[in-house]
C-alpha positions as CSV (number, residue, x, y, z in Angstrom):
1,M,12.6,-0.2,-14.0
2,V,9.7,0.3,-16.5
3,L,8.7,-2.7,-18.4
4,K,7.6,-2.7,-22.0
5,A,3.9,-3.6,-22.5
6,N,4.6,-7.2,-23.6
7,E,6.9,-7.8,-20.6
8,N,4.1,-7.2,-18.0
9,P,2.3,-10.0,-16.3
10,P,-1.4,-10.6,-17.3
11,I,-4.0,-8.9,-15.2
12,L,-5.3,-12.3,-14.0
13,L,-4.1,-15.9,-14.0
14,P,-4.3,-17.2,-17.6
15,G,-7.0,-19.9,-18.0
16,R,-9.4,-18.0,-15.8
17,A,-12.2,-16.2,-17.6
18,S,-13.0,-14.0,-14.7
19,I,-12.3,-13.4,-11.0
20,E,-15.7,-15.0,-10.4
21,D,-14.1,-18.3,-11.3
22,F,-11.5,-18.1,-8.5
23,E,-11.8,-20.7,-5.8
24,G,-10.6,-20.4,-2.2
25,I,-10.1,-17.7,0.3
26,W,-9.5,-14.1,-0.8
27,W,-6.7,-11.9,0.4
28,V,-5.3,-8.6,-0.6
29,A,-1.5,-8.5,-0.7
30,H,-0.2,-5.0,0.3
31,T,3.1,-5.1,-1.5
32,R,6.5,-3.6,-0.7
33,S,7.1,-0.5,-2.8
34,R,6.9,-1.1,-6.6
35,N,6.6,-4.9,-6.2
36,E,3.1,-5.5,-7.7
37,K,4.2,-6.9,-11.0
38,A,7.1,-9.0,-9.6
39,L,4.6,-10.5,-7.1
40,A,2.2,-11.2,-10.0
41,W,4.9,-13.0,-11.9
42,Q,5.8,-15.1,-8.9
43,M,2.1,-16.0,-8.4
44,L,1.8,-16.9,-12.1
45,K,4.7,-19.3,-11.7
46,K,3.0,-20.9,-8.7
47,E,-0.4,-20.8,-10.4
48,I,-1.9,-18.8,-7.6
49,Q,-5.1,-17.1,-8.7
50,Y,-4.5,-13.3,-8.7
51,F,-6.0,-10.1,-10.1
52,L,-3.7,-7.1,-10.8
53,P,-5.6,-4.3,-12.6
54,M,-3.3,-2.2,-14.7
55,S,-3.6,0.6,-17.3
56,P,-1.2,2.0,-19.8
57,R,0.8,5.0,-18.8
58,A,3.5,7.0,-20.6
59,H,6.8,7.9,-18.8
60,K,9.4,10.4,-20.0
61,W,12.9,9.1,-19.6
62,R,15.7,11.2,-21.0
63,D,14.8,11.9,-24.7
64,R,12.2,9.3,-25.1
65,T,8.7,8.3,-24.0
66,I,8.3,4.8,-22.6
67,R,4.8,3.3,-22.5
68,S,4.1,0.6,-19.9
69,L,1.3,-0.9,-17.8
70,M,1.1,0.4,-14.3
71,P,-1.0,-0.9,-11.4
72,I,-4.3,1.0,-10.9
73,F,-4.2,0.4,-7.1
74,T,-0.6,1.0,-6.3
75,G,0.7,-1.4,-3.7
76,Y,-2.1,-4.0,-3.9
77,V,-2.5,-7.4,-5.6
78,F,-5.8,-9.3,-5.0
79,F,-5.5,-13.1,-4.8
80,C,-7.4,-16.2,-3.9
81,G,-6.4,-19.7,-2.9
82,N,-5.7,-22.0,0.0
83,E,-3.3,-21.8,3.0
84,E,-0.4,-23.1,1.0
85,D,-1.0,-20.3,-1.6
86,R,-1.0,-17.7,1.2
87,L,2.3,-19.0,2.6
88,N,3.8,-19.0,-0.9
89,V,2.9,-15.4,-1.3
90,L,4.4,-14.5,2.1
91,K,7.6,-16.4,1.1
92,T,8.2,-14.1,-1.9
93,N,9.5,-11.3,0.4
94,R,7.5,-8.9,-1.8
95,V,4.6,-8.5,0.6
96,A,4.5,-5.9,3.4
97,N,1.2,-7.1,4.8
98,L,-1.7,-9.5,3.9
99,I,-5.2,-8.2,4.4
100,P,-7.8,-10.9,5.0
101,V,-11.0,-10.3,3.0
102,K,-14.0,-10.6,5.4
103,D,-16.6,-10.1,2.6
104,A,-15.4,-11.9,-0.5
105,E,-18.7,-11.5,-2.2
106,G,-18.5,-7.7,-1.7
107,L,-14.9,-7.5,-2.9
108,I,-15.8,-9.5,-6.1
109,H,-18.8,-7.2,-6.6
110,D,-16.5,-4.2,-6.4
111,L,-13.7,-5.7,-8.6
112,R,-15.9,-7.3,-11.3
113,P,-16.8,-4.0,-13.1
114,I,-13.1,-3.0,-13.1
115,E,-12.2,-6.4,-14.6
116,Q,-15.0,-6.0,-17.2
117,V,-13.8,-2.5,-18.2
118,L,-10.2,-3.7,-18.6
119,L,-11.2,-6.8,-20.6
120,Q,-13.1,-4.4,-23.0
121,G,-9.8,-2.6,-23.6
122,E,-10.9,0.6,-21.9
123,I,-8.3,2.7,-20.1
124,L,-8.8,3.3,-16.4
125,Q,-7.1,5.9,-14.4
126,P,-6.7,6.3,-10.6
127,H,-9.4,8.5,-9.2
128,P,-10.1,10.0,-5.7
129,Y,-12.5,7.8,-3.7
130,I,-16.0,9.3,-3.5
131,K,-18.2,8.8,-0.6
132,K,-21.2,10.8,-1.9
133,G,-22.6,11.1,-5.4
134,Q,-25.1,9.8,-7.9
135,R,-24.9,6.0,-8.6
136,C,-25.6,5.2,-12.2
137,R,-25.8,2.1,-14.5
138,V,-24.5,1.9,-18.0
139,I,-27.5,1.1,-20.2
140,A,-25.9,0.5,-23.6
141,G,-22.5,-0.3,-25.3
142,P,-19.8,-2.7,-24.3
143,L,-19.9,-1.6,-20.6
144,M,-23.7,-2.2,-20.3
145,G,-24.7,-3.2,-16.8
146,I,-21.8,-1.8,-15.0
147,E,-22.7,0.4,-12.0
148,G,-20.7,3.3,-10.5
149,I,-20.8,6.9,-9.5
150,V,-20.8,9.5,-12.2
151,I,-18.8,12.7,-11.9
152,R,-18.5,15.6,-14.3
153,E,-15.2,17.0,-15.6
154,P,-15.1,20.2,-17.7
155,S,-15.2,18.4,-21.1
156,H,-16.6,14.9,-20.3
157,M,-18.1,12.6,-17.7
158,R,-16.4,9.7,-15.9
159,L,-17.9,6.6,-14.2
160,V,-16.1,6.0,-10.9
161,L,-15.7,2.4,-9.8
162,Q,-14.9,2.0,-6.1
163,V,-13.3,-0.8,-4.0
164,E,-14.8,-0.2,-0.6
165,M,-12.3,-2.4,1.3
166,L,-9.3,-0.4,0.1
167,G,-11.0,3.0,0.2
168,Q,-9.7,3.6,-3.4
169,A,-11.3,4.1,-6.8
170,T,-10.7,4.2,-10.5
171,S,-12.7,5.7,-13.4
172,V,-13.5,5.4,-17.0
173,E,-14.7,8.1,-19.5
174,I,-18.4,7.6,-20.3
175,D,-20.9,9.2,-22.6
176,V,-23.9,10.7,-20.7
177,D,-26.3,9.1,-23.2
178,L,-25.1,5.6,-22.1
179,I,-26.1,5.9,-18.4
180,E,-29.2,6.1,-16.2
181,P,-29.5,7.0,-12.5
182,L,-30.2,4.2,-10.0
183,E,-33.0,4.5,-7.5
184,E,-31.5,5.1,-4.0
């Protein structure tokens, strides 16, 4: 079932300005198929700190086009809390597996640029994970300070933002004049 944009859960627990404000132990919930939003709704009700990055997508259904928010990292919801929160997430019956986060600082470092891009209202799209490429920093505009790997497509450039722990990535369109290469 595709939800209308206003029927989707927020990308992070309301009342939190950023994932950097989350307190507790980090986990990644690997959800059962197509259960990311339902899990986020249940976490919201229990006030469990979560992050579910989503972007708008259009779906054709019969004679009409339906627009909805879809998870960027299909099958994953990031959350933070205590042992009771972890147990409550497991009790939802929407989780196939919980992945403990060994490097919370590294995960936050990877997720923060994605959060910033979404909060700026930019549209992210899933992107193949890149192991090699030029790392760059955005030097101007609303995304200033965000670092990622730049790739060229025929008509434009994209800044790839990677989540090392998942081996997945997302990207946002970027103007070449707004970036500078980082020293390796």
